N, CA, C and O atoms as CSV, one atom per row, in Angstrom:
chain,resi,resn,atom,element,x,y,z
A,1,UNK,N,N,-5.359,41.703,-11.325
A,1,UNK,CA,C,-4.580,40.572,-12.240
A,1,UNK,C,C,-5.105,39.242,-11.742
A,1,UNK,O,O,-5.191,38.995,-10.539
A,2,UNK,N,N,-5.463,38.373,-12.715
A,2,UNK,CA,C,-5.789,36.895,-12.178
A,2,UNK,C,C,-4.646,35.961,-11.720
A,2,UNK,O,O,-3.512,36.013,-12.195
A,3,UNK,N,N,-4.985,35.230,-10.900
A,3,UNK,CA,C,-3.922,34.172,-10.333
A,3,UNK,C,C,-3.831,33.299,-11.139
A,3,UNK,O,O,-4.883,32.786,-11.520
A,4,UNK,N,N,-2.514,32.805,-11.701
A,4,UNK,CA,C,-2.548,31.491,-12.538
A,4,UNK,C,C,-2.481,30.454,-11.624
A,4,UNK,O,O,-1.679,30.304,-10.702
A,5,UNK,N,N,-3.645,29.569,-12.062
A,5,UNK,CA,C,-3.774,28.522,-11.273
A,5,UNK,C,C,-3.193,26.988,-11.883
A,5,UNK,O,O,-3.269,25.901,-11.309
A,6,UNK,N,N,-2.678,27.245,-13.046
A,6,UNK,CA,C,-2.008,25.858,-13.665
A,6,UNK,C,C,-0.778,25.538,-12.681
A,6,UNK,O,O,-0.704,24.355,-12.350
A,7,UNK,N,N,0.237,26.437,-12.142
A,7,UNK,CA,C,1.144,25.788,-11.471
A,7,UNK,C,C,0.536,25.443,-10.016
A,7,UNK,O,O,1.020,24.455,-9.464
A,8,UNK,N,N,-0.350,26.067,-9.423
A,8,UNK,CA,C,-0.941,25.682,-8.088
A,8,UNK,C,C,-1.655,24.277,-8.261
A,8,UNK,O,O,-1.463,23.342,-7.484
A,9,UNK,N,N,-2.345,24.235,-9.158
A,9,UNK,CA,C,-3.136,23.055,-9.497
A,9,UNK,C,C,-2.379,21.802,-9.604
A,9,UNK,O,O,-2.801,20.761,-9.100
A,10,UNK,N,N,-1.170,21.880,-10.305
A,10,UNK,CA,C,-0.138,20.728,-10.707
A,10,UNK,C,C,0.538,20.392,-9.217
A,10,UNK,O,O,0.699,19.222,-8.872
A,11,UNK,N,N,0.862,21.342,-8.494
A,11,UNK,CA,C,1.280,21.178,-6.976
A,11,UNK,C,C,0.353,20.542,-6.053
A,11,UNK,O,O,0.678,19.636,-5.285
A,12,UNK,N,N,-1.002,21.125,-6.166
A,12,UNK,CA,C,-2.000,20.470,-5.256
A,12,UNK,C,C,-2.209,19.138,-5.748
A,12,UNK,O,O,-2.500,18.304,-4.890
A,13,UNK,N,N,-2.123,18.740,-6.981
A,13,UNK,CA,C,-2.411,17.372,-7.419
A,13,UNK,C,C,-1.344,16.539,-7.100
A,13,UNK,O,O,-1.621,15.367,-6.850
A,14,UNK,N,N,-0.076,16.927,-7.051
A,14,UNK,CA,C,1.068,15.872,-6.626
A,14,UNK,C,C,1.055,15.864,-5.134
A,14,UNK,O,O,1.443,14.823,-4.604
A,15,UNK,N,N,0.657,16.896,-4.330
A,15,UNK,CA,C,0.481,16.533,-2.798
A,15,UNK,C,C,-0.877,15.776,-2.335
A,15,UNK,O,O,-1.024,15.082,-1.329
A,16,UNK,N,N,-1.732,16.060,-3.233
A,16,UNK,CA,C,-3.007,15.265,-2.922
A,16,UNK,C,C,-2.934,13.822,-3.420
A,16,UNK,O,O,-3.686,13.006,-2.886
A,17,UNK,N,N,-2.226,13.482,-4.248
A,17,UNK,CA,C,-1.844,12.166,-4.638
A,17,UNK,C,C,-1.077,11.395,-3.539
A,17,UNK,O,O,-1.430,10.294,-3.117
A,18,UNK,N,N,-0.040,12.050,-3.135
A,18,UNK,CA,C,0.931,11.617,-1.964
A,18,UNK,C,C,-0.008,11.295,-0.712
A,18,UNK,O,O,0.001,10.240,-0.078
A,19,UNK,N,N,-0.845,12.440,-0.471
A,19,UNK,CA,C,-1.518,12.065,0.949
A,19,UNK,C,C,-2.602,11.329,0.644
A,19,UNK,O,O,-3.177,10.944,1.662
A,20,UNK,N,N,-3.134,10.965,-0.418
A,20,UNK,CA,C,-4.104,9.877,-0.548
A,20,UNK,C,C,-3.497,8.577,-0.602
A,20,UNK,O,O,-4.067,7.699,0.046
A,21,UNK,N,N,-2.307,8.224,-1.332
A,21,UNK,CA,C,-1.635,6.907,-1.197
A,21,UNK,C,C,-1.219,6.693,0.422
A,21,UNK,O,O,-1.437,5.596,0.936
A,22,UNK,N,N,-0.607,7.794,1.216
A,22,UNK,CA,C,-0.284,7.524,2.701
A,22,UNK,C,C,-1.551,7.139,3.111
A,22,UNK,O,O,-1.616,6.021,3.622
A,23,UNK,N,N,-2.782,7.911,2.997
A,23,UNK,CA,C,-3.801,7.214,3.716
A,23,UNK,C,C,-4.325,5.853,3.469
A,23,UNK,O,O,-4.739,5.117,4.365
A,24,UNK,N,N,-4.287,5.553,2.210
A,24,UNK,CA,C,-4.588,4.186,1.930
A,24,UNK,C,C,-3.761,3.100,2.579
A,24,UNK,O,O,-4.285,2.109,3.087
A,25,UNK,N,N,-2.448,3.308,2.550
A,25,UNK,CA,C,-1.478,2.491,3.094
A,25,UNK,C,C,-1.538,2.521,4.657
A,25,UNK,O,O,-1.193,1.521,5.287
A,26,UNK,N,N,-1.964,3.640,5.285
A,26,UNK,CA,C,-2.317,3.635,6.529
A,26,UNK,C,C,-3.514,2.891,7.045
A,26,UNK,O,O,-3.476,2.358,8.154
A,27,UNK,N,N,-4.522,2.840,6.314
A,27,UNK,CA,C,-5.819,2.060,6.452
A,27,UNK,C,C,-5.530,0.522,6.370
A,27,UNK,O,O,-6.081,-0.257,7.147
A,28,UNK,N,N,-4.733,0.147,5.498
A,28,UNK,CA,C,-4.376,-1.274,5.227
A,28,UNK,C,C,-3.443,-1.838,6.065
A,28,UNK,O,O,-3.348,-3.065,6.035
A,29,UNK,N,N,-2.659,-1.146,6.886
A,29,UNK,CA,C,-1.603,-1.809,7.664
A,29,UNK,C,C,-2.349,-2.216,9.044
A,29,UNK,O,O,-3.194,-1.584,9.679
A,30,UNK,N,N,-1.788,-3.418,9.285
A,30,UNK,CA,C,-2.369,-4.161,10.496
A,30,UNK,C,C,-1.678,-3.402,11.710
A,30,UNK,O,O,-0.537,-2.943,11.768
A,31,UNK,N,N,-2.685,-3.398,12.660
A,31,UNK,CA,C,-2.153,-2.783,14.014
A,31,UNK,C,C,-1.060,-3.872,14.480
A,31,UNK,O,O,-1.098,-5.093,14.333
A,32,UNK,N,N,0.110,-2.915,15.201
A,32,UNK,CA,C,1.077,-3.626,15.576
A,32,UNK,C,C,0.889,-4.239,17.076
A,32,UNK,O,O,-0.102,-3.862,17.701
A,33,UNK,N,N,1.658,-5.030,17.598
A,33,UNK,CA,C,1.371,-5.255,19.165
A,33,UNK,C,C,2.845,-5.198,19.834
A,33,UNK,O,O,3.932,-5.143,19.257
A,34,UNK,N,N,2.586,-5.225,21.098
A,34,UNK,CA,C,3.610,-4.900,21.916
A,34,UNK,C,C,4.049,-6.096,22.381
A,34,UNK,O,O,3.151,-6.741,22.922
A,35,UNK,N,N,5.255,-6.690,22.359
A,35,UNK,CA,C,6.082,-7.765,22.789
A,35,UNK,C,C,6.794,-7.523,24.018
A,35,UNK,O,O,7.981,-7.224,23.890
A,36,UNK,N,N,6.275,-7.596,25.286
A,36,UNK,CA,C,7.043,-7.410,26.422
A,36,UNK,C,C,8.381,-7.723,26.276
A,36,UNK,O,O,9.225,-6.841,26.429
A,37,UNK,N,N,8.728,-8.992,25.969
A,37,UNK,CA,C,10.190,-9.691,25.850
A,37,UNK,C,C,11.104,-8.825,24.732
A,37,UNK,O,O,12.305,-8.602,24.886
A,38,UNK,N,N,10.482,-8.478,23.832
A,38,UNK,CA,C,11.344,-7.539,22.967
A,38,UNK,C,C,11.698,-6.121,23.607
A,38,UNK,O,O,12.832,-5.642,23.560
A,39,UNK,N,N,10.595,-5.497,24.213
A,39,UNK,CA,C,10.901,-4.425,24.817
A,39,UNK,C,C,11.786,-4.442,26.139
A,39,UNK,O,O,12.461,-3.453,26.428
A,40,UNK,N,N,11.775,-5.437,26.836
A,40,UNK,CA,C,12.912,-5.742,27.926
A,40,UNK,C,C,14.330,-5.913,27.282
A,40,UNK,O,O,15.324,-5.344,27.733
A,41,UNK,N,N,14.344,-6.736,26.198
A,41,UNK,CA,C,15.523,-6.987,25.509
A,41,UNK,C,C,16.211,-5.644,24.888
A,41,UNK,O,O,17.424,-5.447,24.952
A,42,UNK,N,N,15.316,-4.772,24.297
A,42,UNK,CA,C,15.880,-3.440,23.863
A,42,UNK,C,C,16.332,-2.504,25.223
A,42,UNK,O,O,17.286,-1.729,25.280
A,43,UNK,N,N,15.486,-2.776,26.145
A,43,UNK,CA,C,15.966,-1.832,27.349
A,43,UNK,C,C,17.368,-2.169,27.893
A,43,UNK,O,O,18.135,-1.329,28.362
A,44,UNK,N,N,17.635,-3.557,27.775
A,44,UNK,CA,C,18.991,-3.963,28.297
A,44,UNK,C,C,20.226,-3.663,27.470
A,44,UNK,O,O,21.391,-3.845,27.826
A,45,UNK,N,N,19.842,-3.226,26.432
A,45,UNK,CA,C,21.148,-3.007,25.510
A,45,UNK,C,C,22.247,-2.101,25.781
A,45,UNK,O,O,21.870,-1.116,26.415
A,46,UNK,N,N,23.276,-2.113,25.553
A,46,UNK,CA,C,24.449,-1.100,26.183
A,46,UNK,C,C,24.407,-0.192,25.090
A,46,UNK,O,O,23.951,-0.490,23.986
A,47,UNK,N,N,24.925,1.017,25.421
A,47,UNK,CA,C,24.730,2.252,24.269
A,47,UNK,C,C,25.934,1.825,23.277
A,47,UNK,O,O,26.977,1.276,23.633
A,48,UNK,N,N,25.586,2.179,21.997
A,48,UNK,CA,C,26.878,1.979,21.019
A,48,UNK,C,C,26.368,0.920,20.272
A,48,UNK,O,O,25.231,0.497,20.478
A,49,UNK,N,N,27.193,0.397,19.322
A,49,UNK,CA,C,27.059,-0.500,18.261
A,49,UNK,C,C,27.844,-1.891,18.506
A,49,UNK,O,O,29.061,-1.779,18.647
A,50,UNK,N,N,27.375,-2.994,18.564
A,50,UNK,CA,C,28.019,-4.256,18.675
A,50,UNK,C,C,27.618,-5.148,17.438
A,50,UNK,O,O,26.573,-5.033,16.798
A,51,UNK,N,N,28.626,-6.056,17.213
A,51,UNK,CA,C,28.482,-6.928,16.069
A,51,UNK,C,C,29.015,-8.278,16.480
A,51,UNK,O,O,30.123,-8.321,17.015
A,52,UNK,N,N,28.401,-9.264,16.299
A,52,UNK,CA,C,28.771,-10.686,16.239
A,52,UNK,C,C,28.630,-11.547,15.058
A,52,UNK,O,O,27.574,-11.505,14.428
A,53,UNK,N,N,29.591,-12.330,14.691
A,53,UNK,CA,C,29.497,-13.209,13.746
A,53,UNK,C,C,29.811,-14.818,13.983
A,53,UNK,O,O,30.874,-15.225,14.452
A,54,UNK,N,N,28.892,-15.524,13.646
A,54,UNK,CA,C,29.133,-16.850,13.881
A,54,UNK,C,C,29.049,-17.708,12.604
A,54,UNK,O,O,28.943,-17.057,11.564
A,55,UNK,N,N,29.077,-19.083,12.487
A,55,UNK,CA,C,29.167,-19.715,11.348
A,55,UNK,C,C,28.048,-19.450,10.322
A,55,UNK,O,O,28.250,-19.239,9.126
A,56,UNK,N,N,26.725,-19.488,10.988
A,56,UNK,CA,C,25.398,-19.490,10.148
A,56,UNK,C,C,24.743,-18.211,10.451
A,56,UNK,O,O,23.580,-18.038,10.088
A,57,UNK,N,N,25.359,-17.341,11.056
A,57,UNK,CA,C,24.362,-15.999,11.159
A,57,UNK,C,C,25.234,-14.774,11.707
A,57,UNK,O,O,26.261,-15.017,12.340
A,58,UNK,N,N,24.874,-13.613,11.494
A,58,UNK,CA,C,25.551,-12.413,12.146
A,58,UNK,C,C,24.636,-11.569,12.805
A,58,UNK,O,O,23.542,-11.386,12.272
A,59,UNK,N,N,24.932,-10.970,13.987
A,59,UNK,CA,C,24.033,-10.187,14.726
A,59,UNK,C,C,24.660,-9.004,15.184
A,59,UNK,O,O,25.871,-8.831,15.318
A,60,UNK,N,N,23.637,-8.108,15.440
A,60,UNK,CA,C,24.166,-6.534,15.469
A,60,UNK,C,C,23.016,-5.947,16.517
A,60,UNK,O,O,21.831,-6.278,16.501
A,61,UNK,N,N,23.590,-5.063,17.370
A,61,UNK,CA,C,22.731,-4.122,18.180
A,61,UNK,C,C,23.334,-2.741,18.088
A,61,UNK,O,O,24.509,-2.466,17.843
A,62,UNK,N,N,22.338,-1.927,18.324
A,62,UNK,CA,C,22.753,-0.453,18.526
A,62,UNK,C,C,21.897,0.299,19.510
A,62,UNK,O,O,20.730,-0.045,19.699
A,63,UNK,N,N,22.331,1.109,20.014
A,63,UNK,CA,C,21.514,1.913,21.113
A,63,UNK,C,C,22.084,3.275,21.093
A,63,UNK,O,O,23.291,3.503,21.163
A,64,UNK,N,N,21.087,4.240,20.985
A,64,UNK,CA,C,21.617,5.592,21.142
A,64,UNK,C,C,20.510,6.574,22.042
A,64,UNK,O,O,19.420,6.905,21.575
A,65,UNK,N,N,20.934,6.931,23.259
A,65,UNK,CA,C,19.899,7.217,24.228
A,65,UNK,C,C,20.714,8.554,24.730
A,65,UNK,O,O,21.824,8.490,25.258
A,66,UNK,N,N,19.949,9.854,24.471
A,66,UNK,CA,C,20.384,11.093,24.750
A,66,UNK,C,C,19.117,12.068,25.394
A,66,UNK,O,O,17.945,11.808,25.125
A,67,UNK,N,N,19.388,12.885,26.020
A,67,UNK,CA,C,18.267,13.969,26.614
A,67,UNK,C,C,18.676,15.121,25.854
A,67,UNK,O,O,19.847,15.490,25.949
A,68,UNK,N,N,17.850,15.755,25.094
A,68,UNK,CA,C,17.912,17.051,24.388
A,68,UNK,C,C,17.030,18.122,24.997
A,68,UNK,O,O,15.874,17.860,25.327
A,69,UNK,N,N,17.593,19.398,25.159
A,69,UNK,CA,C,17.002,20.387,25.794
A,69,UNK,C,C,17.068,21.550,24.674
A,69,UNK,O,O,18.077,22.010,24.139
A,70,UNK,N,N,15.628,21.921,24.451
A,70,UNK,CA,C,15.468,23.168,23.352
A,70,UNK,C,C,15.607,24.172,24.148
A,70,UNK,O,O,14.787,24.319,25.055
A,71,UNK,N,N,16.756,25.149,23.968
A,71,UNK,CA,C,16.853,26.258,24.690
A,71,UNK,C,C,17.572,26.293,25.982
A,71,UNK,O,O,18.120,25.238,26.300
A,72,UNK,N,N,17.671,27.226,26.733
A,72,UNK,CA,C,18.272,27.358,28.004
A,72,UNK,C,C,17.305,26.854,29.035
A,72,UNK,O,O,17.662,26.053,29.900
A,73,UNK,N,N,15.765,27.441,28.923
A,73,UNK,CA,C,14.864,27.124,29.879
A,73,UNK,C,C,13.632,26.156,29.235
A,73,UNK,O,O,12.632,25.766,29.839
A,74,UNK,N,N,14.000,25.890,27.839
A,74,UNK,CA,C,12.976,25.151,27.099
A,74,UNK,C,C,12.630,23.674,27.647
A,74,UNK,O,O,13.001,23.214,28.727
A,75,UNK,N,N,11.848,23.034,26.682
A,75,UNK,CA,C,11.381,21.675,27.239
A,75,UNK,C,C,12.615,20.883,26.846
A,75,UNK,O,O,13.412,21.239,25.978
A,76,UNK,N,N,12.707,19.590,27.692
A,76,UNK,CA,C,13.713,18.631,27.234
A,76,UNK,C,C,12.828,17.328,26.900
A,76,UNK,O,O,11.664,17.125,27.246
A,77,UNK,N,N,13.623,16.542,26.183
A,77,UNK,CA,C,13.015,15.232,25.542
A,77,UNK,C,C,14.185,14.402,25.683
A,77,UNK,O,O,15.343,14.791,25.532
A,78,UNK,N,N,13.765,13.076,26.021
A,78,UNK,CA,C,14.681,11.976,26.232
A,78,UNK,C,C,14.490,11.048,24.759
A,78,UNK,O,O,13.427,10.525,24.424
A,79,UNK,N,N,15.509,10.996,24.141
A,79,UNK,CA,C,15.441,10.108,22.830
A,79,UNK,C,C,16.255,8.780,23.124
A,79,UNK,O,O,17.437,8.795,23.466
A,80,UNK,N,N,15.547,7.698,22.967
A,80,UNK,CA,C,16.215,6.336,22.969
A,80,UNK,C,C,15.946,5.593,21.736
A,80,UNK,O,O,14.868,5.061,21.471
A,81,UNK,N,N,17.106,5.591,20.921
A,81,UNK,CA,C,16.873,4.523,19.852
A,81,UNK,C,C,17.616,3.143,20.049
A,81,UNK,O,O,18.818,3.005,20.277
A,82,UNK,N,N,16.757,2.241,19.930
A,82,UNK,CA,C,17.306,0.857,20.006
A,82,UNK,C,C,17.015,0.042,18.842
A,82,UNK,O,O,15.950,0.196,18.244
A,83,UNK,N,N,18.004,-0.940,18.418
A,83,UNK,CA,C,17.827,-1.723,17.344
A,83,UNK,C,C,18.447,-3.055,17.392
A,83,UNK,O,O,19.661,-3.065,17.596
A,84,UNK,N,N,17.804,-4.262,17.233
A,84,UNK,CA,C,18.531,-5.704,16.963
A,84,UNK,C,C,18.378,-5.982,15.736
A,84,UNK,O,O,17.427,-5.542,15.092
A,85,UNK,N,N,19.291,-6.752,15.236
A,85,UNK,CA,C,19.340,-7.063,13.845
A,85,UNK,C,C,19.880,-8.689,13.633
A,85,UNK,O,O,20.704,-9.109,14.446
A,86,UNK,N,N,19.524,-9.364,12.809
A,86,UNK,CA,C,19.971,-10.653,12.536
A,86,UNK,C,C,19.990,-10.915,10.903
A,86,UNK,O,O,19.033,-10.649,10.176
A,87,UNK,N,N,20.852,-11.304,10.589
A,87,UNK,CA,C,21.012,-11.722,9.256
A,87,UNK,C,C,21.650,-13.304,9.164
A,87,UNK,O,O,22.754,-13.666,9.572
A,88,UNK,N,N,20.634,-14.102,8.519
A,88,UNK,CA,C,20.927,-15.516,8.590
A,88,UNK,C,C,20.761,-16.072,7.197
A,88,UNK,O,O,19.773,-15.839,6.500
A,89,UNK,N,N,21.853,-16.873,6.808
A,89,UNK,CA,C,21.744,-17.558,5.355
A,89,UNK,C,C,21.838,-18.983,5.720
A,89,UNK,O,O,22.698,-19.412,6.488
A,90,UNK,N,N,20.799,-19.815,5.068
A,90,UNK,CA,C,20.792,-21.317,5.096
A,90,UNK,C,C,20.697,-21.778,3.852
A,90,UNK,O,O,20.006,-21.271,2.969
A,91,UNK,N,N,21.385,-22.747,3.749
A,91,UNK,CA,C,21.432,-23.548,2.389
A,91,UNK,C,C,20.117,-24.546,2.355
A,91,UNK,O,O,20.012,-25.462,3.170
A,92,UNK,N,N,19.276,-24.329,1.499
A,92,UNK,CA,C,17.991,-25.313,1.662
A,92,UNK,C,C,18.355,-26.318,0.334
A,92,UNK,O,O,18.978,-25.908,-0.646
A,93,UNK,N,N,17.896,-27.584,0.473
A,93,UNK,CA,C,18.005,-28.549,-0.495
A,93,UNK,C,C,16.603,-28.950,-0.976
A,93,UNK,O,O,16.472,-29.809,-1.849
């Protein structure tokens, strides 16, 4: 019995297009740099979420740090998610 290629070809075309677009974006992206001052600021954040609002801007910080073990004797991973944010609106004349 022959294998129907029409459904498989459509699926391969879709995934191939996504893979090609991802490859093109990855090639054009500029390599990032590591700013040690930003790394130190992220390391000193307290765990949880904080928000502060002033007259001309609002600031927010968030940190989530956990150690996750896979199984009783499995490997352990330390996950540290940190973020700083600023929203500023200024009137320009």
